[in-house]
N, C-alpha and C positions, 0 to 999 in steps of 0.2 A: 770426225774422221769417218765414222760409220755412215754418215749422210753422204760423204764423198764417194764411198764404196758403192752405196746403193744407187747413186746417180752415175756411176761409171767414170767419175772424174779422177779417181784414185784407185789403184789396184790394191788388192789385199796385201801383196808383197810390199808396196810402198807404205801402206798404213802400218804394217808390222815393223818395217825399218824405222819409220818415224817414231813409233812408240819405244823401240829399243834405244834410240838416241836419247829420248827423254829420261830413260831409267838411269843414265849415267851422264848427267849434264856438266859435270866438272865445275860446279859452282865455286868450290874452294880455289881452284886454279884461276878462275876468272877474277875472283876477289883479290887474290894475291897479285895478279897482273895489274889491276886498277890501283892498288895501294903501293905496291913495291916497284912497278916499272912505269906505268903511265903517269901517275901523279908526279914522281920526281922529274920526269921529262918535261911535263907541262910547267912545273914549277921553275925548272932551269931555263926553259926557252921563253916563257911568257910571264913568269912571276905569278904567284898566288898569295892569298892571305895566309898567314901562319895558322889560323884556326877557322872554325866555322864551316868546315866541309860538310856537304850533304850528298846524299845519294837518293835518286828518284828513279823508279822503274814502273812501267805500265804493262799490264797483262803478264806475259812470261817474265818481263823485266821486273814487274811487281813481285812475282814469286821469288826472283833472285834477290830483290830488296829484303824480303822477309828472311831469306837464307842469310844474307849479310847481317841483318839485325840479330838473328839468333846465334851468330858466331861470337857475339859480345865484343866485336872489334871496337876499339876506342878511336879509330881513325875518323869516323863520321860523327858529327855532332847531332845530325838528324837524318832520318831515313823516311822516305815516302814510298808506299806501296799502293799504286793505283790499280784498282780492279785486278788484284793479284791472281794469276792463272793457276789457282788451286783447283784443277779439274777433277781430281779424284779425292775421295775421303781418306784414302790411305797415302796421301802425299807425304813425302819425306819431311816437310815442314812440321807436320804434327808430331813425328818422332823426335825431331830436333827440339821442338817446344817441350815435349815431355822430358827430354834429357836435361833441360835446364833446371828441373826440380822447381823449387819455389823461388829461385833467384833469376829474375828476368833481367834483361839488359837495361842499363841506365840510359842508353841512347834514345832520344825522342823518336817515336814512331807515329806516323800518320797514315791511316788506311782509308781508301775510298772505294766505293763500288757504285754501280749505276742502277737506277730504278728499272730501266728497261731490260736489264739483265734478269732481274728478279721477276718482273711482270710480263716479259716477252714470251714468245713461244719457241725459242731455240734452246734445246735441252742443255747443250754444252755451257751456255752462258748462265742458265738457271743453276747448274751444278757449281759453276765458278762462284757465283754470288752466294749460294748457300754455304759452300765450304769456306769462303772468305769470312762470312758472318760467324760461322762456327769457330774459326781461328780467332777472330776478334773476341768472341765470348770467352774463350779459354784464357785469353790474356787479361781481360777486364775482371773476370771472376777471381783471378789471382792477384788483383790489385795492381796490375801493370799500368805504367804510365803511357797511355796511348790515346791519341785523338782519332776521330773518324768523321767521315762525311758521306752522305748519300747524294750522289750527283743525279741530276735530271737529264740523263743522257743514255745512249746505247753504248755498247762496248766499242763500237767503231768511232763514235763521236766524242767519247769521254776523256780522251787523253789530255786535251788542253785544260778542261775544267778541273780535272784531277790534279794536274801539275800546279795550276794556280792555287787550288785549295791547299796543297802541300806548302807552297811558298808562303802563303798568308799565315798558315799555322806555324811553320817552322821559324818564322821571323816575328812571331808574337803579334800579328796584326789582326 
């Protein structure tokens, strides 16, 4: 965002408004919508399997996936967080993780991030990868059941590889 301000593609007011929106993302409301409204509609109109539901998100969607995992919702059998958009070290997911105490969710979690985020020269992606690795470390150091993979991609190209990694891992292949 700061880079956009410096290059005059985004005004300070637009950047501040964007950051204000991020501070109250209403993740709980979106999760309730997915499980309580959207799924019943899809189930009714198209039919779904009675179990085995999964959730995958990439970037900010990956951040939402971590939020959903931390709610300990039993709706999803597995959750994938691809290159989760943990931009700041004070992200709410760290507070949610701390609030779980020593009881981590039973839902399978698969986290991926990209080597070009870590090794590239774009600070926002370096922070994202560093914070995702820190989050992953907190989970594994507490004995959490999580799998992870490092993709050989950039943030822009990593969606498909990350999703396929989640599918292979969540289906035990």
